[in-house]
N, C-alpha and C positions, 0 to 999 in steps of 0.2 A: 740363385745361379750357381751357388757352390754345390747343392745337391744334384744338380742336373749334370755335373761335371762326370761322375762314374758311369753314368747311363751314355754320356757323349763318348767317352772311351769305348764303351761296350759296341756302340753303332759304328764307331770307327774302325774297330778291331775285327769285327764280322766281314765287310767287304774285302779287308786284306787277306783274311783267311779264305775266302770263297776264291779270290783274284788268283792266289797262289795254286789252288787247286786246278783251275782252267788250263794251266800250261801243260800239266799232266794229262787231263782229259783230252785237250786238242791233239797231243802228241799221239795218243791212242786212237782217235777218230781219224786221223790223217792216213790210217792203214786202209779205212773203207771209204772215206768222203774225201772230195777234194776241198781246198781251203775257202772256195767260195760258196760251196755246198754248206759248209759248217757255219759260215757267216750269215748264209740266208735263213737257214733253219732255225739257228740259234736266236736270231733277232725278230723272227716271227713269233716264236715261243714267248720271248720276252714282251711283244707288243700285246698278244692276247693276255699275258699275265697282268700288265698294267690296266687293261680295260676292265678286268676282274677287281682289281684293287680300287679303281676310281672309275666307274661307269657313267662318266658325264662328259658332256662336250664343252669346251672353252674356246670362246672367240678370241682371235688375235687380231692385232694390226696386220693389214696386207703386206706392209713394208718388212714385218719381221718374219715373214716366210723365208726370206733369203737367209736370215741368221739360222732359223732351224735347219733349212737345207744344208747350211756350210758346216753346222755343228754334226748334223749326220754324216756328212761327207768325211770330214777330218777325224771326228772322234770314235766312228763306227766303221765306216767302210775301209778308209785307209789305214786307219790304227789297227783294226782286227784283221784286216786282210793281209797288210804286210807282216803282222805277227803271227800269224796262221803260217804264212809261206815261210818265214824265218824258221820256224820250228822243224821245217822239212829239211833244212840244209845245216842246222845246228843243234846243239842239245836244248831241252826245255829249260835246264838251269841257266845256260847262257842267256837265253831270251829273257828269262824272269829278271837276271840282275841287270841285263842291259835296259829293259823297259822300266826299270825301278828309277831311272833317271829322268822321268817325266815331270816331277816337280821341279826339277833344275831347269828344263825348258820352258816350263810353264812361267817360272819366276822371270827368266829372260825375255820371253815374248811378251808378258805382261808390262815390263818395263819398257821395252821398244814401242809397243803399240798404245797401251793405257797409261802410260806414264807413271805406274805404281813404282815405288821405291822398295825394291827388294834387294838389289845388287850392291853388296858392300865387302869389306875386306873378308869376313868371315865366310861370307857366300862364296867367294871366289876359291878361298882355301878348300873349302868343302866340295866344291864343283872339281877342282884339280883331283883330290883324293878320290871322289868319286869316279872319274875318268881312268884314273891310274888301276883303281879296283877292277874296273870293268876289262881293262887291258889286261890285267893278271889272268882274269878268268877266261877271257878269250884265248890267250896264249896256251893256257892249260898245259904248261910244262915244254912248250916248243918255242923255238927262237924267234918265230914271226907269226904274223896274222893270217898265214895263207891256209891254216886249217879249215875255217869256216868264214872265210870274209863275206861271202855272200848273205848269209843267214844273219850274221853279226851286224852288218850294214842295213840289212832289212829292218832288223829289230831296234836300230838307233833311229831308223826313219819313222817308225811306229812311234819312239818316244817323243820325237819331235811333233808328229800329227797331234799328239795329245796335248801338247803346249798349246797349239792354236785351238784346240776343241775347249780347253779350259778358258781360254781368253773369250771365246763366243759364248760360252755359257755364262761367264760373269756378266757379260752384256745383258743376256736375256734375264738373269737374275734381278737385274736393276729395275725390270719392266714389271716386277712382282706378278709373274703368273704362276698357276699352280704347279709345284715341282714335278708331281705325277704326270700330270696332262702334258707339261712341256717336255719331260722325259720320254713319254709315249710319243710325241710328235717327232722327236729327234729320231726315234726308232723307226718311225714310219717313213722318214725322209731317207733312212739309211737303208731300209728294205727296198724301198722304189730305187735307190740307186744300184743296188745289188741286183735286183731283178732286171733292170733296164741292160746292165752290161752281160747278164746270162740268159736273156732271151725270154725270161719269166714275167709273170706280172702278178700284182697283188691287189686285194680288194681296196674299197675306197676308205679314207681315214673318216 
């Protein structure tokens, strides 16, 4: 297990690196595309890529389709859509800092709905410090939050939706589905939701 730790840290660092780049990329893409178009094209590409990585079909329990749909709605459609719109109204750095509170909301939501014990004294202190830091970044030298309230609140909504997504994925992980197949199904559900709201349609899963 000790030998696997460096590899684990490497895999944990890679998504953080690419996640940070997406804010800048999205800010640039919004010059030519709408937030919904970016959402739809981005996850169609991801869905195809995941089929290439794992070209197999995995059967799931019928009742779990609802969990996959909720995961796609909360973690992809609402999270990405509100994040993309937020960047229209505020800076990419503001959004990246605010969305970094995702783990905090994940802990709160998991404790409320899954009865997981995450919240203690140090968690509360860390949460307060985090919120104060977000406020300072949002103020950006001004005396009130009126500079970018719409963008900052949308970014905060994005972080909260990710907390619900993490809770739902935690429930799905307990069912021992293949991780790539599960992620692909979540992307399919998100593409379906996005296409339904925009009048587009996707192929069958």
